[in-house]
C-alpha positions in Angstrom: 45.0 81.2 114.0 48.5 80.2 115.2 49.4 81.6 118.6 45.8 81.4 119.8 44.2 78.8 122.1 40.7 79.1 123.6 40.5 82.6 122.3 43.7 83.7 124.1 46.9 84.9 122.4 50.2 83.3 123.5 52.5 86.0 124.8 56.0 86.4 123.8 58.5 85.7 126.6 59.3 88.9 128.5 63.0 89.7 128.2 64.3 90.4 131.7 66.9 93.2 132.2 69.5 90.5 133.2 68.9 88.4 130.0 68.9 91.5 127.8 72.3 92.5 129.4 73.7 89.0 128.7 72.5 89.2 125.0 74.0 92.6 124.5 77.3 91.5 126.1 77.4 88.5 123.7 76.6 90.7 120.8 79.5 93.0 121.8 81.9 90.1 121.8 80.9 88.9 118.4 80.8 92.3 116.8 84.3 93.0 118.1 85.6 89.7 116.7 83.8 89.4 113.4 82.8 93.0 112.5 79.2 93.8 111.7 78.9 92.1 108.4 80.7 89.0 109.6 78.7 88.6 112.7 75.7 86.3 112.6 72.6 86.1 114.8 73.4 82.3 115.2 76.8 83.1 116.7 75.5 85.9 118.8 72.9 83.6 120.2 75.5 81.0 121.0 77.8 83.5 122.6 74.9 84.8 124.8 73.7 81.3 125.6 70.2 81.7 124.2 68.4 80.2 121.3 68.3 81.9 117.9 64.5 82.0 118.2 64.7 83.9 121.5 67.1 86.4 119.9 64.7 87.0 117.0 61.7 87.2 119.4 63.2 90.4 120.8 65.5 91.8 118.1 64.0 91.6 114.6 67.4 91.9 112.8 71.1 92.2 113.3 70.8 95.9 112.7 68.2 96.2 115.5 70.4 94.2 117.9 73.4 96.4 117.1 71.3 99.5 117.5 70.1 98.2 120.9 73.6 97.5 122.0 74.8 101.0 121.0 71.8 102.8 122.6 72.1 100.8 125.8 75.8 101.6 126.2 75.5 105.2 125.3 72.4 105.9 127.5 74.0 104.3 130.6 77.4 105.9 130.2 76.3 109.3 129.1 74.0 109.5 132.2 77.1 108.9 134.3 79.1 111.5 132.4 76.6 114.3 132.8 75.2 113.6 136.3 77.9 116.0 137.6 76.4 118.9 135.5 74.0 120.2 138.1 76.1 119.4 141.2 78.3 122.4 141.2 78.5 126.1 140.2 82.2 126.2 139.1 82.3 125.7 135.3 86.0 124.6 135.5 85.2 121.8 138.0 82.2 120.6 136.0 83.9 120.7 132.7 86.9 118.9 134.0 84.7 116.1 135.3 82.9 115.8 132.0 86.1 115.8 130.0 87.6 113.1 132.3 84.6 110.9 132.1 84.3 111.3 128.3 87.9 110.3 127.8 87.4 107.2 129.9 84.3 106.3 127.8 86.0 106.9 124.4 89.1 105.0 125.5 87.3 102.1 127.1 87.2 98.6 125.5 83.5 99.0 124.7 83.9 102.5 123.3 86.7 101.3 121.0 84.6 98.3 119.9 81.7 100.5 118.9 83.9 103.0 117.1 85.8 100.4 115.1 82.7 98.5 114.0 80.9 101.7 112.9 83.9 103.0 111.0 84.7 99.7 109.3 81.1 99.2 108.2 79.7 102.7 107.6 80.2 102.6 103.9 78.1 99.4 103.4 75.7 100.0 106.3 75.2 103.8 106.7 72.3 103.2 109.1 74.9 102.0 111.7 76.7 105.3 111.5 73.4 107.2 112.0 72.5 105.1 114.9 75.9 105.6 116.6 75.9 109.3 116.0 72.3 109.9 117.3 72.8 107.7 120.3 76.3 108.9 121.2 77.9 112.1 119.9 74.6 113.9 119.1 73.1 113.1 122.5 76.3 114.2 124.3 76.4 117.4 122.3 72.8 118.2 123.3 73.4 117.5 127.0 76.5 119.8 127.1 74.7 122.5 125.0 71.8 122.5 127.4 74.2 123.0 130.3 76.1 125.8 128.5 72.8 127.6 128.0 72.1 127.4 131.7 75.6 128.6 132.6 75.2 131.5 130.2 71.9 132.5 131.7 73.5 132.4 135.1 76.2 134.7 133.9 79.1 132.3 134.4 79.8 131.7 130.7 79.2 133.6 127.5 78.3 131.1 124.8 76.3 132.4 121.8 76.2 129.1 119.9 75.9 126.3 122.5 75.9 123.3 120.1 78.9 124.6 118.3 80.7 125.2 121.6 79.8 121.7 122.8 81.3 120.2 119.7 84.5 122.2 120.2 84.8 121.0 123.7 84.5 117.3 122.8 87.0 117.8 119.9 89.5 119.3 122.4 88.9 116.3 124.7 90.2 114.0 122.0 93.5 115.7 121.5 96.7 113.6 121.5 95.3 110.4 122.9 92.1 109.3 121.2 93.0 108.9 117.6 96.3 107.1 118.4 94.4 104.7 120.7 91.7 104.1 118.1 94.4 103.2 115.6 96.1 100.9 118.1 99.2 103.1 118.0 99.0 103.7 121.7 98.5 101.5 124.7 96.0 102.5 127.4 97.2 106.0 128.4 98.2 106.6 132.0 96.2 108.8 134.3 98.8 111.6 134.0 98.4 111.8 130.3 94.6 112.0 130.6 94.8 114.7 133.2 97.0 116.7 131.0 94.4 116.6 128.2 91.6 117.4 130.6 93.4 120.5 132.1 94.4 121.8 128.6 90.8 121.3 127.3 89.2 123.1 130.2 91.7 126.0 130.1 91.3 126.6 126.4 87.5 126.3 126.5 87.2 128.8 129.4 89.6 131.2 127.8 87.1 131.6 125.0 83.8 131.3 126.8 84.2 132.5 130.4 81.9 135.4 131.1 
């Protein structure tokens, strides 16, 4: 049997965290330049400085590689967004920090790359849209909904439908800046513009849900 010698199975090379990060960064560059359909595993391997065989050893398909890229980015950045959630008792302070970090994520180069690739390819590759939604928006909604439940139990907020309220909050965060930036109608917004959106989002949300 191939892959065996003296009764022992050859092991696939372990992918170190550093090499995985390099591969995912290379994938991000290629997806941004070529879109999902136009990107090839050969070009991603070249961009990442690895062999095509190494790429396929660890990612069975282009879809698996894109999913890994999206999941890695979302997991890392959502952890940063929500690490503030249990560090304070004032809902206004916590919500302001979450809104500010979420805006920086959505407006970041990586956030824009992912969004534009998913939107442009969703019709042909609906699994990409599902991967993005489950790893990104859906996970963020669950994180915020869980926090809203705890705040309601503590008597600070009065939220009867936490998931719906979480979706409302993130929709408010995207007022004025996000759609224009995604459509390349706006340069990187200045901090004052972001703070205006954050303040208005928190004020409107608490006006509805403060206990």
